[in-house]
C-alpha positions as CSV (number, residue, x, y, z in Angstrom):
1,M,-3.9,41.7,-182.1
2,K,-3.4,37.9,-182.0
3,K,-6.6,35.9,-181.8
4,T,-6.7,32.2,-180.9
5,E,-9.2,29.5,-181.8
6,K,-12.7,30.1,-180.3
7,R,-13.1,28.0,-177.1
8,L,-15.1,27.8,-174.0
9,I,-13.6,29.2,-170.8
10,T,-15.0,29.7,-167.3
11,L,-15.0,33.0,-165.3
12,S,-15.8,32.9,-161.6
13,D,-16.6,36.0,-159.7
14,G,-15.1,34.7,-156.5
15,T,-15.0,31.4,-154.7
16,G,-17.6,32.1,-151.9
17,M,-21.1,30.7,-151.7
18,G,-22.6,33.8,-153.3
19,G,-20.3,33.6,-156.3
20,E,-21.3,32.6,-159.8
21,L,-19.5,30.6,-162.5
22,L,-19.9,31.9,-166.1
23,V,-19.2,29.9,-169.2
24,I,-17.9,32.2,-172.0
25,R,-16.9,31.7,-175.6
26,T,-13.9,33.7,-176.7
27,D,-11.0,33.9,-179.1
28,A,-8.8,36.0,-176.8
29,P,-5.4,34.6,-176.1
30,A,-4.8,33.1,-172.6
31,E,-2.1,35.7,-171.9
32,V,-4.7,38.5,-172.4
33,L,-7.2,36.8,-170.2
34,S,-4.6,36.1,-167.5
35,E,-3.6,39.7,-167.4
36,L,-7.2,40.8,-167.1
37,E,-7.7,38.2,-164.3
38,K,-4.6,39.6,-162.5
39,I,-5.8,43.2,-162.8
40,S,-9.2,42.3,-161.5
41,C,-7.8,40.4,-158.5
42,E,-5.4,43.2,-157.7
43,I,-8.4,45.6,-157.4
44,F,-9.7,43.5,-154.5
45,I,-6.3,43.1,-152.9
46,N,-6.0,46.9,-152.9
47,G,-9.4,47.2,-151.1
48,A,-11.7,48.3,-153.9
49,N,-15.1,47.1,-154.8
50,Y,-16.9,45.3,-157.7
51,E,-17.6,48.7,-159.3
52,D,-13.9,49.2,-159.9
53,V,-13.3,45.8,-161.6
54,P,-13.1,46.1,-165.4
55,I,-16.0,44.6,-167.3
56,W,-14.3,41.8,-169.2
57,A,-16.8,41.8,-172.1
58,D,-16.3,45.5,-172.7
59,V,-12.5,45.2,-172.5
60,L,-12.1,42.2,-174.7
61,K,-14.7,43.4,-177.3
62,G,-13.0,46.8,-177.3
63,K,-9.8,45.0,-178.3
64,G,-11.6,43.1,-181.1
65,Y,-12.0,39.7,-179.4
66,E,-15.1,37.7,-179.1
67,F,-16.6,37.4,-175.6
68,T,-20.0,35.7,-175.7
69,Y,-21.9,34.6,-172.6
70,I,-23.1,31.0,-172.9
71,D,-24.5,30.0,-169.5
72,S,-23.9,30.4,-165.7
73,C,-24.5,28.7,-162.4
74,T,-24.4,29.8,-158.7
75,H,-21.4,28.2,-157.0
76,V,-23.5,26.4,-154.3
77,T,-27.1,25.5,-154.7
78,A,-29.5,23.1,-153.0
79,Y,-28.8,20.8,-156.0
80,G,-25.0,20.8,-156.0
81,T,-22.1,22.9,-156.9
82,S,-21.1,24.8,-160.0
83,S,-18.3,22.3,-160.5
84,D,-20.9,19.5,-160.7
85,W,-23.1,21.6,-163.1
86,L,-20.1,22.4,-165.3
87,E,-19.1,18.8,-165.7
88,E,-22.6,17.6,-166.4
89,T,-23.5,20.4,-168.8
90,F,-20.2,21.1,-170.7
91,G,-17.8,18.3,-169.8
92,E,-14.3,19.4,-169.1
93,I,-13.3,23.0,-169.6
94,N,-9.6,23.4,-168.8
95,E,-9.2,27.2,-169.1
96,K,-10.6,28.8,-165.9
97,Y,-10.3,32.3,-164.6
98,V,-11.2,33.6,-161.1
99,I,-11.8,37.1,-159.9
100,E,-11.2,36.5,-156.3
101,D,-13.3,38.9,-154.3
102,Q,-12.0,37.8,-150.9
103,P,-8.3,37.5,-151.4
104,D,-7.4,37.5,-147.7
105,L,-9.5,34.3,-147.2
106,F,-8.3,32.4,-150.2
107,L,-5.0,33.6,-151.6
108,G,-2.8,33.5,-148.5
109,A,-0.9,36.2,-146.7
110,D,2.1,36.0,-149.0
111,L,0.0,37.0,-152.0
112,M,-1.5,39.9,-150.1
113,E,1.8,41.7,-150.3
114,V,1.6,42.3,-154.1
């Protein structure tokens, strides 16, 4: 198991108004996180529900990586967006992952044919 330096990442449970942006500290390599993101998105592309999506904390901790919840924000609030909140609270976090729960609305028809 290859660990990387601990860093903050974001994990979004979709891009819709009801979604939430989480800030996580982890030492898992980007390749591992990207693969988990792909698996999670494919579940929705194949028509499944949230109950079928792997719980990232359990998967990564089970592999020996750190996965610590730091903070979260709803994507759209009366006060602004999660992007505004993220920048004001944490500055720039470049490593971002999205579990897209509405792939037909956001990913385009060509990606739906995975």
